[in-house]
C-alpha positions in Angstrom: 19.4 12.4 5.6 20.3 11.5 1.9 20.2 7.8 2.8 16.8 8.3 4.6 15.3 10.1 1.6 16.7 7.5 -0.8 15.2 4.6 1.2 11.9 6.5 1.5 11.7 7.2 -2.3 13.0 3.8 -3.5 10.8 2.0 -1.0 7.7 3.8 -2.1 8.4 3.3 -5.8 9.0 -0.5 -5.3 5.8 -0.6 -3.2 3.9 1.2 -5.9 5.3 -1.1 -8.6 4.2 -4.1 -6.6 0.7 -2.6 -6.2 0.6 -2.0 -10.0 1.6 -5.7 -10.7 -1.2 -7.0 -8.4 -3.7 -4.8 -10.3 -2.3 -5.9 -13.7 -2.6 -9.6 -12.7 -6.4 -9.2 -12.7 -6.7 -11.9 -10.0 -7.7 -9.5 -7.2 -5.9 -6.6 -5.7 -5.4 -5.7 -2.0 -8.5 -4.4 -0.3 -7.6 -0.7 -0.4 -6.1 -1.0 -4.0 -9.3 -2.8 -5.1 -11.3 0.2 -3.7 -9.1 2.7 -5.6 -9.4 0.7 -8.9 -13.2 0.4 -8.4 -13.5 4.1 -7.7 -11.4 4.8 -10.8 -13.6 2.6 -13.0 -16.9 3.7 -11.6 -16.5 7.4 -11.1 -13.4 8.3 -13.2 -10.0 9.8 -12.5 -6.8 7.7 -12.3 -6.1 5.0 -9.7 -3.3 7.2 -8.3 -5.7 10.1 -7.9 -7.9 8.0 -5.8 -4.9 6.8 -3.7 -4.5 10.5 -2.9 -8.2 11.3 -2.3 -8.9 8.2 -0.1 -5.6 8.8 1.7 -6.7 12.4 2.6 -10.0 11.1 3.9 -8.2 8.5 6.0 -5.9 11.3 7.4 -9.0 13.1 8.6 -10.6 9.9 10.0 -7.3 9.0 11.8 -7.2 12.5 13.4 -10.8 12.0 14.5 -10.2 8.6 16.0 -7.0 9.6 17.7 -8.4 13.0 18.8 -5.3 14.7 17.5 -4.2 17.0 14.7 -4.2 15.5 11.2 -0.8 14.2 10.0 -0.5 16.6 7.2 3.0 15.4 6.2 1.4 12.0 5.3 0.0 13.8 2.2 3.5 13.8 0.8 3.6 10.0 1.1 0.3 9.3 -0.5 1.0 11.9 -3.3 4.2 10.0 -4.1 2.5 6.6 -4.0 -0.3 7.8 -6.2 2.1 9.4 -8.7 4.3 6.3 -8.9 1.2 4.0 -9.4 -0.1 6.2 -12.2 3.4 6.3 -13.8 3.7 2.5 -13.7 0.1 1.8 -14.9 -0.2 4.5 -17.5 3.4 4.5 -18.8 5.7 1.6 -17.8 3.1 -1.2 -18.1 0.3 0.5 -20.1 0.5 -1.8 -23.1 1.2 -5.0 -21.1 -1.7 -7.2 -20.0 -0.9 -10.8 -18.9 -3.5 -13.3 -20.3 -2.1 -16.7 -19.5 -3.2 -17.9 -16.1 0.3 -18.9 -15.0 1.8 -15.6 -16.1 -1.0 -13.8 -14.2 -0.2 -15.8 -11.0 3.5 -15.0 -11.4 2.6 -11.3 -11.9 0.5 -11.4 -8.7 3.1 -13.1 -6.6 5.8 -10.8 -8.0 3.6 -7.9 -7.0 3.1 -9.2 -3.4 6.9 -9.7 -3.0 7.7 -6.2 -4.4 5.0 -4.6 -2.3 6.3 -6.2 0.9 9.9 -5.5 0.1 9.0 -1.8 -0.7 7.2 -1.4 2.6 10.2 -2.9 4.5 12.5 -0.4 2.8 10.4 2.8 3.2 9.7 2.1 6.9 13.4 2.4 7.6 13.3 6.1 6.8 10.7 6.7 9.6 9.0 9.4 7.6 5.2 9.8 7.7 3.4 6.5 7.1 0.8 5.7 4.5 -2.6 6.6 6.1 -3.8 3.0 5.8 -1.1 1.9 8.3 -2.0 4.8 10.6 -5.7 3.7 10.5 -4.6 0.4 12.0 -2.9 2.2 14.9 -5.7 4.7 15.4 -8.3 1.9 15.6 -6.2 0.0 18.1 -5.7 3.0 20.3 -9.3 4.3 20.1 -11.0 0.9 20.8 -8.3 -0.8 22.8 -8.1 -3.8 20.5 -5.2 -5.9 19.3 -3.2 -4.6 16.3 -4.1 -7.6 14.1 -7.8 -7.1 15.0 -7.5 -3.4 14.0 -5.7 -4.3 10.8 -8.5 -6.8 10.0 -11.2 -4.3 10.7 -9.6 -1.8 8.3 -9.3 -4.4 5.6 -12.9 -5.5 6.0 -14.0 -1.8 5.7 -12.0 -1.4 2.5 -13.4 -4.7 1.1 -17.0 -3.5 1.7 -16.4 -0.3 -0.2 -14.4 -2.1 -2.9 -17.3 -4.5 -3.4 -19.8 -1.5 -3.6 -17.6 0.2 -6.3 -17.0 -3.1 -8.1 -13.3 -3.2 -7.4 -11.1 -6.2 -8.5 -11.7 -8.7 -5.6 -10.5 -12.3 -6.0 -8.0 -14.9 -4.9 -5.3 -12.3 -5.1 -7.0 -10.2 -2.4 -6.7 -13.1 0.0 -3.1 -13.8 -0.9 -2.2 -10.1 -0.4 -4.1 -9.8 2.8 -2.4 -12.8 4.5 0.9 -12.7 2.7 2.2 -9.2 3.2 2.7 -9.3 6.9 4.9 -12.4 7.0 6.9 -11.2 3.9 7.6 -7.9 5.5 8.9 -9.7 8.6 11.2 -11.8 6.3 12.6 -8.7 4.5 12.7 -6.2 7.4 15.7 -7.5 9.4 18.0 -7.7 6.3 16.9 -4.3 5.0 17.4 -2.8 8.4 20.9 -4.2 8.6 21.8 -2.6 5.2 20.2 0.7 6.3 22.1 0.8 9.5 25.4 -0.2 7.8 25.0 2.7 5.3 24.3 5.1 8.1 27.2 3.7 10.1 24.9 2.8 13.0 25.6 0.0 15.4 
């Protein structure tokens, strides 16, 4: 259980650090992150607060789509992600803002790698998923569509709202959208081996 919790917490922190780097790059954040930044800049509250609020809304939407009880434990996951993102943006990297284009691209790519690596780590613990991931599954099951189609629908929905709330959409958004999946597949097997080795699983 200790190893599961460590993988869960470390994975979520690395994921959140990656999200924060993509936001700091100012080249475009992922669709859902762009929405949270847009809401923060337009309405107020911190980016992390909107991670929690939007996440709770998605938990309700997922329950409606799946015709099942809301996944209340997922609130813990989004609370941690929101808290970690605020910690990184408001404390760790508060005074740092990359200006040079090359540095911004390196920041963006570093964020994408960290984000993907963090997801590969936190998934090992098999604790409640981020509601965005559950939305993909809920859409697939409700409308009997392919998982990739469901993922794309969710991303388009987030992009529409991010555009409405003037979130940071750019080249980075495309890189994140199409880059995360393959990178997770690269990291997942190695992380899984380490996880199983630490838990003495075959």
